[in-house]
N, C-alpha and C positions, 0 to 999 in steps of 0.2 A: 721473673725478668721477662721483659718484652723484647724480643730480638727483631731487628729491622733488616730488610733486604739491602744488600750492597755494603754491609758493615762487617768488620772483623770482631770476633769475640774470643776471650780467654774463658774456656769452660773447664772446670775442675771439680773434683770431689774426692773423698777418701772413705775408707771403710769405717763403719760404725765403731766407735771406741778405738779407732786407729787399727782395727783388725786387718789382717791380710785378706786381700780380695782376689789375688792371683796365686794359686798354689803351685802351679807348674807351667811349663812351656805351652801345653795344650790350652790352658785357661787363657793365656795371653793371646794365642793364635785365634781362638774361638771369639774372644771379645773383639779383636780387630776385624775379623771377618764379618761379624755383625755390624760393626761400624762402617765398613766398606759398603755393605749391602744397603743399609738404611740411609747413609749419607747420599747415596745415589737416588734412592726412592724419595727422600725429602729435600732434594736439591740443595745440599750443603757441601761446600768444598772444604776438604781437610788441608790446612796450610802446614801445620806441624803437630806432632803428637808424641807423648811419652807415657807408657803404661809402667807404673811402679808397683812394687809388692802390695802397698796399702793405699795407693791413690793413683789418680791419672790427671793428665793435663792435655788439653787440645786447644789449638788455635784454629778457629773455624771462620768461614765466610758464608753468610746466608745469602744465597743467590736469589734471583727473582722467583717469586712464588715458593720460596723455600721455607723450611721450618726447623731451626735448630732445636727448639723445644720438643717437637715430636720425635725428631731423630734421637736425641739423648734419652728421652723417656722410653722409647721403643727398644733401643740398644740395651740399656741397663736394666730394664724390666726383664727382657729376654735373658740377659746374662745372669741376673740374680736367680731366676727360676731354674736355669740349667745348673748353676753353681750349687744351689740348695739341693737339687735332686742328686747330683753326683756326689757331693760331699756330706750328704745327710745333715746338712745345716737347715735351720728353720728361721724364719723371721727376716728382718731387714738386714741387708748386707752393707748398705751405704749410709753415711751420715746425712740423712735428709736429702733434699733435692740438690741437683748439681748447681754450683755457683757459676755465674756468668758475669764477666766484666767487659764492657765495650772498649775496644782498642781505638783510641781517638786519633792517632796519627801514625805515619810510617815508621818513625824512629822508635816509638813504643812497640810497634808491631814486630820489628826485627829484634829488639831487645827481648821481647817475649819469646820469640822462637829460640833465641840463644839460651834463655832461662830454661825453657822446656827441654832442649837438647842436653843441657848441662846438669839437669836435675839428678841423674844417677851418680854423677861425679860428686856433687854437693852432698848427696846422701851417703857417700863413701861405699857405693856398691861396685864401682869400677874406678879406674884411674883416668880413663879417657872416654869421652862420649861414644866414640866408635866401638867401644867394647860392650855397649849395652844394646842388645838386639831387639828390644821391645819399644823402639822409637823409630822415627823415619830419618834420623840423622844420617845414616848411611846412604839413603836416597838423596838427601840434600847435598852430600859431598861426592856423589857419583860412584860410590863403591858397591851399591846394591840396586838392582832394578826393582821398581815398584810402580804400580799404576794408580795408587790411591791419592797420593799427595799432589796438590796443585802448587807448582813452583812459581806462580806469578809474583809473589813477594820476593823470593830469592833472586829470580832473574831480573826483576825490575829494580831492585835495590842494589844488588851486588854484581849482577852481570853473569856470574858463573859460580860453579861449585867450589873452585879453589879459593876465590875471594871470601866465600862464606866460611870455609874451613879456617882461614886465617883469622877471621872475626871471632870464631869460636875459641881459637887458641889464645886470644887476648882476654878471655872471660875473667872476671873478678867477682868475688863474693858480694861486694857492695855495688851491685848493678842497678839498684834503685827499684827493681821489680818486686823484691821481697815485701815491701811495705803494703802491697795489695793482696798478699796471700795469707792463708791461714798458717798456723804453726804446724809443720809436718812432723 
C-alpha cells in the first residue's frame, strides 16, 4: 500500500495462523515502546491503537515527510526478532505484511477509533474497554496519562474526553466497520 502525507489509515495485522503474538505484559509494553520510538523517527502520529493477544489495530496519520510503511516494517521486524529470541520461536510471526486502509472521512475515522477501542470487548476479553490496558482508550477518556497519542481527532470531533466516552458507551456490534476487516 502506498501511504500519503496528511491522510489517516487503519493499519492492522494478526499472527500467522492466528497464533498469539503477545505472550505477557512485557511483550505488549516492548511492542508499544518500539512503536513510540519509530513513529517519532518516521513522522507518524498515533491516533488510536489496541494490541490484542493475536492481532493489532492502529489508526495512524502520516505527517509531512513521514512513512507509515517504514515505521510499521521497522517496529514489527524488531518485535519479531526480539519475540523469536526470547520465546525460542523461529520463522514468521505475522500473517504477511500489515494491511492498510485509507480513512476517507471524519465520520469513518471516529467510528474506526471506536472499533479499535472496543475490540477487546467484542473479543470478550473484558466487559468494558477501560479494563483493557493495551490500548490508548484510557488516555482518550482522560484516566491515564500518555504522550504517544495525538488527540487531534478526539478534540476536533468530540471536544473532550467525556463526550468520547459517551460515544463509546453507545457502541453496537453492527457499526459498519467490520465489513472492512479480516475475520479475527
